[in-house]
C-alpha positions as CSV (number, residue, x, y, z in Angstrom):
1,M,133.4,218.1,189.6
2,Y,135.8,220.1,191.8
3,T,138.4,220.0,189.0
4,I,135.8,221.1,186.4
5,S,134.8,224.0,188.6
6,K,138.4,225.1,188.7
7,G,138.8,224.7,185.0
8,R,135.8,226.9,184.4
9,G,137.1,229.6,186.7
10,V,134.8,228.9,189.7
11,H,136.8,229.2,192.8
12,L,135.6,227.1,195.7
13,A,136.8,227.2,199.3
14,A,139.7,224.8,200.0
15,D,137.5,222.7,202.3
16,T,134.6,222.3,199.8
17,L,135.6,218.7,198.8
18,P,136.2,217.3,202.3
19,R,133.0,219.0,203.6
20,T,130.9,217.6,200.7
21,L,132.3,214.1,201.2
22,A,131.7,214.3,204.9
23,F,128.1,215.4,204.2
24,V,127.6,212.5,201.8
25,D,128.9,210.1,204.4
26,T,125.9,211.0,206.6
27,F,123.4,209.6,204.0
28,P,121.7,206.3,204.9
29,A,123.4,203.3,203.3
30,A,120.1,202.1,201.8
31,G,119.1,205.5,200.6
32,T,118.5,206.2,196.9
33,T,118.4,209.3,194.7
34,S,115.4,210.4,192.7
35,M,117.3,209.7,189.6
36,Q,118.0,206.1,190.7
37,R,114.3,205.6,191.7
38,D,113.1,207.0,188.3
39,M,115.5,204.8,186.3
40,M,114.6,201.7,188.3
41,A,110.9,202.4,187.5
42,G,111.6,203.0,183.8
43,L,110.8,206.7,184.0
44,P,112.6,209.6,182.5
45,S,115.3,211.0,184.9
46,E,117.6,213.9,185.3
47,L,120.5,212.0,183.7
48,E,121.0,214.6,181.0
49,A,120.6,217.6,183.4
50,Q,123.0,216.3,186.0
51,T,125.5,213.8,184.8
52,G,125.3,214.9,181.2
53,A,125.9,218.5,182.4
54,V,129.1,217.5,184.2
55,V,130.4,215.8,181.1
56,R,129.6,218.8,178.9
57,L,130.9,221.4,181.3
58,G,134.1,219.4,181.7
59,R,134.5,219.0,177.9
60,E,134.0,222.8,177.5
61,A,136.7,223.5,180.1
62,G,139.1,220.9,178.7
63,V,138.8,218.8,181.8
64,A,138.2,215.1,181.6
65,A,135.3,213.6,183.6
66,P,135.9,209.9,183.1
67,I,133.7,208.6,185.9
68,N,130.8,210.8,184.9
69,Q,131.3,209.9,181.2
70,F,131.2,206.2,182.2
71,I,128.0,206.7,184.2
72,Y,126.4,208.7,181.4
73,D,127.4,206.2,178.7
74,S,126.2,203.3,180.9
75,L,122.7,204.8,181.5
76,I,121.9,206.8,178.3
77,L,120.3,203.9,176.5
78,Q,118.0,203.2,179.4
79,E,117.2,206.9,179.6
80,M,116.4,207.1,175.9
81,C,114.2,204.1,176.2
82,A,112.3,205.7,179.1
83,R,111.8,208.8,177.0
84,S,110.9,206.7,173.9
85,Q,113.5,208.5,171.9
86,P,115.7,206.9,169.2
87,M,119.5,206.9,169.9
88,S,121.1,209.8,168.1
89,K,124.8,209.4,169.2
């Protein structure tokens, strides 16, 4: 996402990435995100608004987001099922 922000002309402080990673390292090992809890419960999640947005913003900036694309592609069928929507890809 750091590369995507640069590709979109958003300038972040040089220490943004290491500070963010250090912050994430403070999370409890057994912790889960609301998206994970929703998906595990078969409920609609924020997949499109979060991971999908990273993929779209990267594509618009000409910056690949292969990890986010993989996550999105891996979870979209489950998300569509939770929303009872036919797949339109």
